[in-house]
N, C-alpha and C positions, 0 to 999 in steps of 0.2 A: 517747258520747265524753267524755273527762275535760275539765272546765273548770277555770280557775284557782281557783274557789271550791269545787270538789268535795271532800268529806271522804274522804281516802284510808284504806284499812284499815291497821290496825297490822301490824307485821312478823309477829307470830304468826298473824294471819289470812291474810296473804300466804303464809306458809310452808305452811299447810294447803291453800291453793289450789294452790300449786306442787307439792305432794306428790301431787296427784291425788285423785280421789274415794275415800272410804272405803266407801261403799255404792253399788252399781251395780244399776239395774233394767234388765231386758231384755225387750222385747216381741217375741216370735217367736224360736224356738230352731231355726231351720234351720241350714244349713251355716255361715253367717257369724255369725249371732246365737249359735248354740251354741258356735262356736269362741271368740268373744269371752268368753262366759260361762266356759268351761273355763280359758282363759288367766287370767282375772281371779281365779277360785277358786285357781288355783295360785299367784298372786301375793299371796294373803292377803286379798283384798277380800271383803266380804259381798255376795253376789250373789243377787238375787231375780229371778224370771222368771215370765212367763206365756206359754203357748202354747195355742192352741185345742185341740190334740190331747192327750187325757188320758194316753196312753201316753208321749208325749214328756215331759210333765211328770213322770211317774213315773221315766223313765230319767234325767232331769236331777237328780232328787232323789238318785238313787244315785251321782251324780257330784259331790255337794257343793253343788248349786245349790238354793236355797230356792224351791220352786214356790208360786205364788200362784193362788188359785182363779178369779180373774177379772182382766181388765184394770183394772177400777176398783179392785180390791183392791191390785194392784201400784202403781198411780199414787198411791193414797191413803197408801201406806207411805212416801212422800216420800224416795226415794233421792236421793243427791247428784246423780247423773247418771242419766237415763233414756234408754237407747239403743233406738231403734225399728228393728227388723229384719224388717219385713213387706214383701211384694211391693208394688211401686209402685202397682198398681191398688187396693190397700187403704189407701194412705197417707192420703188425705184423710179417710176415715171414722175411721181410727185417731187421727189428730191431733185431730179434733173431740171424740172420746171422752176423749182425754187432757186436753184443755183444760177439761173439765167438773170435774175433780178435782185438777188439778196444784197442787202447793205452789209459791209464788213463788220459793222457794230452789232448787228442782230445775232443773237444766239439761237441756234436751232435745237429743239428737243422734240420728244415724241412720247407716245404711250404704247408703242408696240410691244406685244407679248413675247417676241423672240428677238433678242437684241443682236445676235450675230447676223441675222438677215438684214436688219435695219442698218447695221454698221457697213455691210457690203454696199448697200444702196447709197449711203452717205459718202463713202470713199469713192465710189464710182462717179458721183456727182461733184467731187472736189470740195465737199463741205466738212471734212473731218475736223479741221481746226476750229470750226465754229459750232461743233456739235457736242451735246451732252445727252447721253441716253437716259431714258426714264421709263418706268412702268409701274403704274399703281396697282396694288393687289386689292382691287375693289370692283364692284359691278353687281349686276343682277342677271337673271335669265332673259330679261327684256332688252330691247334694242331701240335705237332711234332717239331723236331729240325729245319726243313726247315722254320718254321714260327717264330723261335726265333730271338730276336733282343734286343740288350742292351738298346735301346731307350724305350722299354716297361716299364722299371723299373724307369726311370728318374722321380723324383718327386713323386713316388708312396708312399702311406701310408702303412706301414707294421704293423700288430699286432704282438707284442712280448708277449708271455704268460708266466706268472710266477706262480709257485706253492710254497708250503712251503719248498720244497727241492731244489729250484733253487739256484744255486751258483751265487752270485752277480758279481764276476769277469768274469764268463762265460757269464752272461747276458750283461755285459759291452762290451765284445769282440764281441759278435754277433751284438749288437747295433752299435758298431763302424764300422763293416762290412757294415751294411745296410745304415747308414748315411754317410759313407765315400765312399768306392769303388762303392757301388750300387746306390748312389745318392738319397736315400729315406729318409723318416722320420718315426718315430715309435710312436705308442700308446701302452702303457703297460696295459695289461688286464689279468684277470684270464680266464681259459678255458671256463667257463660257460658263462660269459659276452660276450666273443668273439663269441661263437656259437649262442647265441641269436641274437646278432647284425648281424652276417653273414646270419642268416635265414631271417632277415628283409630286408637287403639291397642287398643281392646277390641271395639267394636261392629262395625266394618268387618271385623276378623278373624273374628268370628262369622259374618258374612254369607258370606265366602269359604269358611269351613270347611264350612258347610252346602251351598254350591254344589259344592264338590269331592266331598262324599260323595254328593250327589244325582246328579252326573255319572257317578260310578262305578256307582251302583246302577242307573242307567238304560241303561248301555252294554251292548251285546251281548258285550263282552269284560270285563264287570265282574268276573266271578269270577277271571279271569286276573289282572286288576289288583289285586284284593284279595290274591291269593296272592303276588304280587310285592312288594306294598307293604312298605316298610321305615320307617326313622326319620322321613324328611322328611314322608311322608304321615301317619304316626301323629301326629307332633307338630303338624302343620298342621291337623289335623281333630279334635284332642282335644276342643275345646269343643262340637263338633257332636254328641258323644255324651251331652251333658247333656239337661236338660229343654227340649224343643223349644218348649213353650208359654211357658215363662219367657223363653227367648231371643227369641221373637217379641215378647213384651210389652216387653222391654228395648229392642229396636230401634224399636218404634212410639213408645215414650215419648221417645226422643231423635231423632225423625225429622227435625226441622228441622236439627240439626247434622249428622246422618248424610247427608242428601240432598246437601249441599254436598261433603262428603268423598267420597261415592260417585261423584258426577259427576267430581270431579278424578281419582279412581282409574280410572274407566272411560275417561277421556280418555287417561291414561297407557297403559293397556292397548291402546287403539285405535292409539296411536302405535307401540307395540311390534309390534302385528300388521302394521301397514303396513311397518315396517322388515323384518320377517321375510318378508313377501310379496315385497318388493323385493330381498331378500338383501343388505340394507345392514348388513354386519358391524360397521362402525364405530358405527352407531347402536345396534345391539343391545348391543355392549360398553359403550357409554356409559350405556344404561339400567341395566345391572347395576352398573356402577361408581358411579353416582349413589346407588344404594341402599346400597352398601357404605360409601361415604364418610360417610353420615349415620347409621350404625349404632353410634355411640359415644355413651355418656351424657356430658353436659357436666361440666366440672370447675369448681370454685370456688376462690377464694383464701382469705384469712384469714376467721376466724369473725366474724360480725356479731351484735351484741347489740341487740335492739329492746326498749325500755322500754314497759311497758303504760301508763305515765303520760304518754308523749309523745302530744300531740294527733294526730300523723301516724303513729301506730303501725300503723294498718290499711294505709295506703298503702305504708309501708316493707316490711311483710311481703308484700304483694301484688307489689311490685316484685321482691323477692327470689325469690318463687315464679315469676314470669315468666322469670327468668334461670336457673331450674332449681335454685335453692338450697333446701336442706332444713332444717327446724327439727328439731333432735335432742334438745331438752329445754327445760325452763323452770327458772328458778332465782330465788331472792330475792336482790336486792342490798340488804343491810341499810343501807348507807351512804346510798343514794339513796331507800330506802323504797319500792321498786318490784319488780315481777316483770319479769324479762328473758327474752325468747325467744332461745334460742341457735341461730343459723343458720349453715350453712356449705355449701360445694359438695359434690358427690358425687365419689367416686373414679372415675377413668377406667376403663372396662371395656368389653370387646367386647360388643355387644348384638345 
């Protein structure tokens, strides 16, 4: 946190931070890590990456990504930002290895879908002061570098998670990367709010998608159902066609948040079942009307500027995040000698 006696960077230094990193290191070139790498290359960044699979490294080299021979080699190259895109089950070991060679100037971020678990790994490795959490709400049911595409990330909303130890200039640099080279937008959250929201809008849908596909597979009329299936079934079960082991790991890693959301959802379904059994048409209509009424993204008012030099910068950004406001970029205010996070509401859209 900035104190009255802290030495503030000069405007030229702030401009470099607000422009985003010039060198980006990526650990893991799966769907998301690979997509980030491709988008960054297209934006003109110097991208270095390591993946344990030699064929993936070779394919990445053909796409303008500089492959490194080992994780240690990548970390030692001291990129401005090092993005960790490994499965959550490998996060603790990876962070420990990174901490052995990390340059103090390098900012560490990630794309993990459960931020509390990543934060635990980061703190255990002693990297908390260099870390800014991130998670893009993007992807497909496919996996691996062969499925990666820079287009996956265009317009994606990223959660950037802040803690008491998050450095505001590192947060600004990661935000500039996301809103600039990666073409996204940012909502600032704490780890707990992120994990509860992810359980609601990502992990619970994965649970129900697998439930639907299993129900059809086990039904004596399953083949008929598959023949009749159209858009609603296809769209509702898309994520179940992905990596089952990965989906199970994601659910287990966020089990605390998911259990509460799952209990609430099962209670709602139980109420609906009772209404159907009792032929309570008004209650059934109310069930569907409630879901429709809340299917609209929130809207915001005028733009908000949050200065990195304000001691309350973190609380201000988290308050904006809780109201659904998005950070769309960072800029230097030369008169005030600070970086400002530019936040505003989202446009109303049927969801």
